[in-house]
C-alpha positions as CSV (number, residue, x, y, z in Angstrom):
1,M,203.8,-101.7,22.1
2,S,200.5,-102.9,21.7
3,A,198.2,-102.0,24.5
4,I,197.5,-105.6,26.4
5,S,200.9,-106.8,25.1
6,G,202.1,-104.1,27.4
7,L,201.1,-105.8,30.4
8,V,202.9,-108.6,30.1
9,R,205.9,-106.4,30.0
10,L,204.5,-104.6,33.1
11,A,203.9,-107.3,35.2
12,C,207.2,-109.6,36.8
13,L,210.0,-108.6,39.5
14,C,213.3,-107.0,38.2
15,G,215.2,-104.8,40.1
16,G,212.6,-104.8,42.7
17,L,209.7,-103.6,40.5
18,I,207.1,-106.0,39.1
19,V,207.5,-106.4,35.2
20,M,205.6,-109.8,34.6
21,A,208.0,-111.9,31.5
22,M,206.1,-114.8,30.4
23,L,208.1,-117.8,30.0
24,G,207.5,-120.8,27.4
25,G,205.6,-124.2,28.0
26,C,208.1,-126.8,29.9
27,H,208.3,-129.9,28.2
28,S,208.9,-131.4,31.2
29,T,206.7,-130.3,33.2
30,P,202.9,-132.3,32.1
31,S,200.4,-130.3,30.4
32,P,197.3,-128.8,32.0
33,I,194.3,-130.9,32.7
34,I,190.8,-130.9,33.1
35,V,189.0,-132.8,34.9
36,G,184.7,-132.3,35.5
37,D,184.6,-128.2,35.4
38,T,188.3,-128.2,37.3
39,Y,191.1,-127.2,35.7
40,T,194.8,-127.9,37.3
41,N,197.9,-126.4,35.6
42,I,200.7,-127.8,37.6
43,Q,203.2,-126.1,35.7
44,Y,202.0,-122.6,37.5
45,E,201.0,-125.1,40.5
46,Y,196.7,-123.9,40.6
47,S,193.9,-124.7,39.9
48,L,190.5,-122.8,38.7
49,T,186.4,-124.1,38.4
50,I,185.4,-123.7,34.4
51,P,181.7,-122.2,34.7
52,R,178.8,-123.8,33.4
53,G,178.5,-122.8,29.8
54,W,181.9,-121.9,29.4
55,E,184.5,-123.7,26.9
56,P,188.1,-123.9,27.1
57,V,189.1,-122.3,23.5
58,E,192.3,-122.1,21.8
59,A,191.4,-118.8,19.6
60,F,189.7,-115.5,20.2
61,P,186.2,-116.2,19.0
62,E,184.9,-114.3,15.8
63,P,183.2,-111.6,17.9
64,M,186.5,-111.1,19.5
65,K,188.7,-110.5,16.8
66,Y,189.8,-106.6,17.6
67,L,191.9,-109.1,21.2
68,D,194.4,-110.1,17.9
69,A,195.6,-105.9,17.6
70,L,196.2,-106.1,21.3
71,A,197.2,-109.5,23.1
72,D,198.7,-112.7,22.0
73,V,197.1,-115.7,22.5
74,D,200.1,-117.5,22.6
75,N,200.7,-115.7,26.4
76,C,197.5,-117.4,27.5
77,S,197.1,-120.5,29.9
78,L,194.0,-120.8,29.5
79,L,190.8,-119.3,27.2
80,L,187.2,-119.8,28.1
81,Y,184.5,-119.1,25.9
82,N,180.6,-118.5,26.7
83,E,178.9,-117.9,23.3
84,E,175.1,-116.8,25.1
85,S,177.0,-114.1,27.5
86,G,179.5,-112.5,25.1
87,G,182.4,-113.5,27.5
88,L,186.1,-114.1,27.3
89,I,187.8,-115.1,30.3
90,A,192.1,-115.6,29.9
91,I,194.1,-116.1,32.5
92,M,198.0,-115.8,31.7
93,N,200.5,-116.9,34.0
94,S,204.3,-116.4,34.9
95,A,207.2,-118.1,37.4
96,N,210.2,-116.5,38.4
97,R,212.9,-117.0,40.5
98,V,212.2,-114.4,43.3
99,A,211.1,-116.1,47.0
100,Y,207.7,-114.9,47.0
101,D,208.6,-112.9,50.4
102,E,210.6,-110.4,48.5
103,Y,208.2,-108.9,47.4
104,F,206.7,-107.5,50.8
105,D,209.3,-105.1,50.2
106,I,207.5,-103.4,47.2
107,R,205.7,-100.6,48.4
108,A,202.2,-99.9,47.2
109,E,203.1,-96.7,45.6
110,Q,205.4,-98.9,43.5
111,W,202.6,-101.0,41.9
112,D,201.2,-97.5,41.6
113,K,203.3,-96.7,39.2
114,I,203.9,-99.6,37.6
115,L,200.1,-100.2,37.2
116,L,199.9,-96.6,35.7
117,R,202.1,-97.2,32.9
118,L,199.9,-99.4,31.7
119,K,197.3,-96.7,31.6
120,V,199.5,-94.6,29.9
121,A,200.0,-97.6,27.5
122,L,196.0,-97.9,26.6
123,E,195.0,-94.3,26.4
124,Q,197.8,-94.2,23.3
125,D,196.9,-97.0,22.0
126,L,192.6,-97.0,22.1
127,E,190.4,-94.8,22.3
128,N,188.2,-92.9,25.1
129,V,189.9,-95.3,27.7
130,T,188.6,-95.0,31.4
131,F,190.7,-96.7,34.0
132,K,190.1,-97.2,37.8
133,H,192.7,-100.0,40.3
134,E,193.3,-101.2,43.0
135,V,196.5,-103.0,44.8
136,R,196.0,-104.7,48.6
137,T,200.3,-105.5,49.4
138,E,198.4,-106.6,52.6
139,N,197.0,-109.9,50.8
140,L,200.7,-111.0,50.1
141,H,201.0,-111.6,54.0
142,T,197.4,-113.1,53.8
143,T,198.8,-115.4,50.9
144,Q,201.5,-116.0,52.5
145,Q,199.5,-117.4,55.7
146,N,197.2,-119.3,53.9
147,Y,200.6,-120.8,52.6
148,F,201.7,-121.9,55.7
149,V,198.5,-123.7,56.9
150,N,198.0,-126.2,53.5
151,Q,200.6,-125.6,51.1
152,Y,198.5,-128.4,48.9
153,A,196.0,-126.6,48.3
154,Y,195.4,-122.7,49.8
155,K,193.5,-119.5,48.4
156,P,195.9,-116.8,46.9
157,E,194.6,-113.5,47.8
158,R,194.1,-110.6,44.9
159,V,197.3,-108.4,44.8
160,Y,195.5,-105.7,42.5
161,R,192.6,-105.2,40.1
162,I,192.5,-103.3,37.1
163,E,189.3,-102.5,35.6
164,T,189.2,-100.0,32.4
165,S,187.0,-100.1,28.6
166,F,187.6,-98.4,25.5
167,E,186.0,-98.0,22.4
168,V,186.6,-100.2,19.4
169,D,185.0,-99.7,16.1
170,A,181.8,-98.2,17.7
171,Q,181.6,-100.8,20.4
172,R,182.8,-99.7,24.3
173,V,184.9,-103.0,25.4
174,H,185.2,-103.7,29.2
175,F,188.5,-105.2,30.5
176,N,188.8,-106.7,34.5
177,F,192.4,-107.6,35.2
178,D,193.1,-109.8,38.7
179,S,196.3,-110.3,39.6
180,Y,197.3,-113.3,41.9
181,L,201.3,-113.8,43.5
182,F,201.8,-116.8,45.6
183,P,204.9,-119.0,46.8
184,C,205.5,-121.8,44.5
185,R,208.1,-124.1,43.1
186,N,209.9,-124.4,47.0
187,T,211.7,-121.0,46.1
188,R,209.7,-119.5,43.5
189,S,206.7,-117.4,42.7
190,C,204.2,-117.4,40.0
191,E,201.8,-115.0,39.5
192,A,198.1,-115.7,37.4
193,I,196.2,-113.0,36.4
194,I,192.7,-113.4,35.7
195,I,191.0,-111.2,33.0
196,L,187.4,-111.2,32.2
197,T,187.1,-109.1,28.5
198,C,183.0,-108.8,26.6
199,L,181.1,-105.8,25.3
200,E,180.3,-103.1,28.2
201,D,176.6,-104.0,27.8
202,D,177.3,-107.4,28.6
203,L,179.2,-107.2,31.9
204,A,176.0,-108.3,34.0
205,H,175.5,-111.0,32.1
206,N,179.2,-112.3,32.7
207,Q,180.2,-111.0,36.0
208,S,178.8,-114.4,38.3
209,A,181.1,-116.4,36.2
210,Y,184.0,-114.3,36.1
211,R,183.5,-113.9,40.4
212,E,183.4,-118.3,40.6
213,V,186.9,-118.1,38.5
214,L,188.2,-115.6,40.8
215,L,186.7,-117.9,44.1
216,S,187.6,-120.7,43.3
217,L,191.4,-120.2,42.2
218,R,193.6,-122.4,44.5
219,A,197.4,-122.8,44.5
220,H,198.9,-126.0,44.8
221,D,202.7,-127.0,46.2
222,Y,203.2,-129.8,43.6
223,F,207.4,-129.5,43.4
224,E,208.8,-130.8,46.7
Protein backbone atom coordinates (compact mmCIF):
# COMPACT_ATOMS: atom_id res chain seq x y z
CA MET A 1 0.00 0.00 0.00
CA SER A 2 1.48 3.33 -1.02
CA ALA A 3 1.51 5.92 1.71
CA ILE A 4 -0.85 8.59 0.41
CA SER A 5 -3.05 6.06 -1.35
CA GLY A 6 -3.27 4.52 2.10
CA LEU A 7 -5.17 7.61 3.20
CA VAL A 8 -7.89 6.66 0.75
CA ARG A 9 -8.27 3.30 2.50
CA LEU A 10 -8.09 4.77 5.99
CA ALA A 11 -10.71 7.42 5.81
CA CYS A 12 -14.89 5.92 5.43
CA LEU A 13 -17.32 4.47 7.83
CA CYS A 14 -17.03 0.69 7.96
CA GLY A 15 -18.16 -1.25 11.02
CA GLY A 16 -18.07 1.88 13.18
CA LEU A 17 -14.55 2.89 12.12
CA ILE A 18 -13.51 5.43 9.58
CA VAL A 19 -12.10 3.86 6.43
CA MET A 20 -12.71 6.14 3.37
CA ALA A 21 -13.55 4.48 0.04
CA MET A 22 -13.26 6.81 -2.90
CA LEU A 23 -16.18 6.65 -5.32
CA GLY A 24 -15.97 6.93 -9.08
CA GLY A 25 -17.68 9.70 -11.02
CA CYS A 26 -21.47 9.75 -11.18
CA HIS A 27 -22.59 10.38 -14.74
CA SER A 28 -26.10 11.43 -13.64
CA THR A 29 -24.71 14.23 -11.47
CA PRO A 30 -23.61 17.56 -13.02
CA SER A 31 -19.87 18.00 -13.36
CA PRO A 32 -18.05 20.42 -11.05
CA ILE A 33 -18.14 24.02 -12.25
CA ILE A 34 -15.92 27.06 -11.79
CA VAL A 35 -17.54 30.49 -11.90
CA GLY A 36 -15.13 33.34 -11.23
CA ASP A 37 -13.04 32.20 -8.28
CA THR A 38 -15.63 29.73 -6.92
CA TYR A 39 -15.42 25.98 -7.45
CA THR A 40 -18.68 24.07 -6.91
CA ASN A 41 -18.94 20.30 -6.71
CA ILE A 42 -22.58 19.23 -6.87
CA GLN A 43 -21.85 15.52 -6.56
CA TYR A 44 -20.32 16.02 -3.10
CA GLU A 45 -22.35 19.14 -2.23
CA TYR A 46 -19.73 21.77 -1.43
CA SER A 47 -18.03 24.86 -2.81
CA LEU A 48 -14.78 26.68 -2.09
CA THR A 49 -12.72 29.62 -3.26
CA ILE A 50 -9.79 29.28 -5.66
CA PRO A 51 -7.06 31.65 -4.38
CA ARG A 52 -5.59 34.21 -6.75
CA GLY A 53 -2.61 32.82 -8.65
CA TRP A 54 -3.69 29.19 -8.28
CA GLU A 55 -4.73 27.35 -11.43
CA PRO A 56 -6.72 24.12 -11.82
CA VAL A 57 -4.59 21.36 -13.34
CA GLU A 58 -5.39 17.82 -14.44
CA ALA A 59 -2.10 16.17 -13.51
CA PHE A 60 0.66 16.55 -10.96
CA PRO A 61 3.03 19.34 -12.08
CA GLU A 62 6.53 18.36 -13.16
CA PRO A 63 8.21 19.60 -9.94
CA MET A 64 5.90 17.26 -8.00
CA LYS A 65 6.35 14.09 -9.98
CA TYR A 66 7.28 12.41 -6.70
CA LEU A 67 3.51 12.31 -6.11
CA ASP A 68 3.10 9.73 -8.88
CA ALA A 69 4.49 7.10 -6.51
CA LEU A 70 2.36 8.27 -3.58
CA ALA A 71 -1.08 9.15 -4.88
CA ASP A 72 -3.55 8.50 -7.68
CA VAL A 73 -4.55 11.73 -9.39
CA ASP A 74 -7.91 10.15 -10.32
CA ASN A 75 -8.85 10.17 -6.62
CA CYS A 76 -8.67 13.97 -6.52
CA SER A 77 -11.75 16.04 -7.34
CA LEU A 78 -9.69 19.21 -7.76
CA LEU A 79 -5.99 20.04 -8.13
CA LEU A 80 -4.80 23.64 -7.77
CA TYR A 81 -1.20 24.62 -8.54
CA ASN A 82 0.73 27.83 -8.02
CA GLU A 83 3.91 27.80 -10.06
CA GLU A 84 5.32 30.87 -8.34
CA SER A 85 4.91 29.59 -4.78
CA GLY A 86 5.58 25.94 -5.65
CA GLY A 87 2.45 24.71 -3.87
CA LEU A 88 -0.25 22.20 -4.76
CA ILE A 89 -3.68 22.07 -3.11
CA ALA A 90 -5.70 18.90 -3.70
CA ILE A 91 -9.23 18.04 -2.67
CA MET A 92 -10.30 14.41 -2.23
CA ASN A 93 -13.93 13.48 -1.68
CA SER A 94 -16.08 10.54 -0.65
CA ALA A 95 -19.73 9.90 0.07
CA ASN A 96 -21.30 7.00 1.93
CA ARG A 97 -24.71 5.74 2.98
CA VAL A 98 -24.13 6.29 6.69
CA ALA A 99 -26.25 8.99 8.32
CA TYR A 100 -24.13 11.88 9.55
CA ASP A 101 -25.13 11.60 13.21
CA GLU A 102 -23.81 8.02 13.36
CA TYR A 103 -20.33 9.51 13.41
CA PHE A 104 -21.11 10.91 16.87
CA ASP A 105 -20.66 7.43 18.34
CA ILE A 106 -17.03 7.18 17.20
CA ARG A 107 -14.76 8.12 20.08
CA ALA A 108 -11.75 10.36 19.59
CA GLU A 109 -9.54 7.41 20.60
CA GLN A 110 -10.80 5.44 17.60
CA TRP A 111 -9.99 8.30 15.24
CA ASP A 112 -6.52 8.47 16.79
CA LYS A 113 -5.88 4.77 16.12
CA ILE A 114 -6.91 5.08 12.49
CA LEU A 115 -4.77 8.15 11.85
CA LEU A 116 -1.78 6.52 13.51
CA ARG A 117 -2.13 3.66 11.04
CA LEU A 118 -1.43 6.22 8.34
CA LYS A 119 1.69 7.27 10.26
CA VAL A 120 2.90 3.65 10.20
CA ALA A 121 2.21 3.44 6.43
CA LEU A 122 4.16 6.64 5.81
CA GLU A 123 7.11 5.44 7.87
CA GLN A 124 7.21 2.19 5.92
CA ASP A 125 7.28 3.95 2.53
CA LEU A 126 9.21 7.16 3.17
CA GLU A 127 12.35 8.47 4.86
CA ASN A 128 12.72 10.67 7.95
CA VAL A 129 9.00 11.13 8.54
CA THR A 130 7.65 13.66 11.03
CA PHE A 131 3.97 13.31 11.93
CA LYS A 132 1.49 15.04 14.19
CA HIS A 133 -2.29 15.05 14.21
CA GLU A 134 -5.27 16.61 15.94
CA VAL A 135 -8.82 15.23 16.29
CA ARG A 136 -11.78 17.49 17.12
CA THR A 137 -14.84 15.24 17.44
CA GLU A 138 -16.83 18.08 19.02
CA ASN A 139 -16.79 19.75 15.62
CA LEU A 140 -19.13 17.06 14.32
CA HIS A 141 -21.85 18.58 16.51
CA THR A 142 -20.92 22.12 15.45
CA THR A 143 -21.23 21.17 11.79
CA GLN A 144 -24.67 19.68 12.41
CA GLN A 145 -25.75 22.85 14.21
CA ASN A 146 -24.53 24.92 11.26
CA TYR A 147 -26.52 22.67 8.95
CA PHE A 148 -29.71 23.17 10.94
CA VAL A 149 -29.32 26.95 10.71
CA ASN A 150 -28.97 26.99 6.90
CA GLN A 151 -28.51 23.72 5.04
CA TYR A 152 -28.20 25.53 1.71
CA ALA A 153 -24.85 27.11 2.59
CA TYR A 154 -23.17 26.26 5.87
CA LYS A 155 -19.65 25.88 7.24
CA PRO A 156 -18.40 22.36 7.96
CA GLU A 157 -15.87 22.28 10.79
CA ARG A 158 -12.66 20.28 10.64
CA VAL A 159 -12.76 16.84 12.26
CA TYR A 160 -9.06 16.05 12.04
CA ARG A 161 -5.79 17.50 10.80
CA ILE A 162 -2.53 15.78 9.93
CA GLU A 163 0.77 17.56 9.40
CA THR A 164 3.61 15.48 8.09
CA SER A 165 6.89 15.88 6.26
CA PHE A 166 9.45 13.51 4.78
CA GLU A 167 12.45 13.38 2.44
CA VAL A 168 12.21 12.71 -1.29
CA ASP A 169 15.32 12.91 -3.49
CA ALA A 170 17.26 14.78 -0.79
CA GLN A 171 14.47 17.38 -0.49
CA ARG A 172 12.10 17.79 2.43
CA VAL A 173 8.44 17.69 1.42
CA HIS A 174 5.55 18.98 3.55
CA PHE A 175 1.96 17.68 3.63
CA ASN A 176 -1.14 19.00 5.42
CA PHE A 177 -4.39 17.00 5.53
CA ASP A 178 -7.57 18.65 6.80
CA SER A 179 -10.74 16.54 6.88
CA TYR A 180 -14.30 17.86 6.91
CA LEU A 181 -17.38 15.66 7.39
CA PHE A 182 -20.87 16.97 6.71
CA PRO A 183 -24.43 15.80 6.01
CA CYS A 184 -25.19 15.30 2.32
CA ARG A 185 -27.68 13.65 -0.04
CA ASN A 186 -30.44 13.85 2.57
CA THR A 187 -29.58 10.71 4.56
CA ARG A 188 -25.89 10.27 3.78
CA SER A 189 -22.63 11.92 4.72
CA CYS A 190 -19.76 13.36 2.69
CA GLU A 191 -16.11 13.99 3.42
CA ALA A 192 -13.78 16.55 1.90
CA ILE A 193 -10.08 16.10 2.57
CA ILE A 194 -8.12 19.22 1.64
CA ILE A 195 -4.40 18.72 1.16
CA LEU A 196 -1.48 21.10 0.82
CA THR A 197 1.87 19.85 -0.40
CA CYS A 198 5.04 21.72 -1.20
CA LEU A 199 8.71 21.72 -0.34
CA GLU A 200 9.27 22.51 3.32
CA ASP A 201 11.20 25.65 2.33
CA ASP A 202 8.14 26.93 0.42
CA LEU A 203 5.61 26.30 3.19
CA ALA A 204 5.41 29.90 4.41
CA HIS A 205 4.60 31.08 0.86
CA ASN A 206 1.63 28.72 0.58
CA GLN A 207 -0.03 28.76 3.99
CA SER A 208 -2.18 31.87 3.47
CA ALA A 209 -3.74 30.50 0.27
CA TYR A 210 -4.34 27.16 1.95
CA ARG A 211 -6.08 28.86 4.88
CA GLU A 212 -8.22 30.80 2.41
CA VAL A 213 -9.42 27.55 0.86
CA LEU A 214 -10.15 26.00 4.26
CA LEU A 215 -12.10 29.04 5.47
CA SER A 216 -14.07 29.32 2.23
CA LEU A 217 -15.37 25.73 2.28
CA ARG A 218 -19.17 25.65 2.33
CA ALA A 219 -21.49 22.65 2.18
CA HIS A 220 -24.81 22.81 0.31
CA ASP A 221 -27.87 20.59 0.41
CA TYR A 222 -28.49 20.13 -3.32
CA PHE A 223 -30.35 16.81 -3.06
CA GLU A 224 -33.93 17.27 -1.91
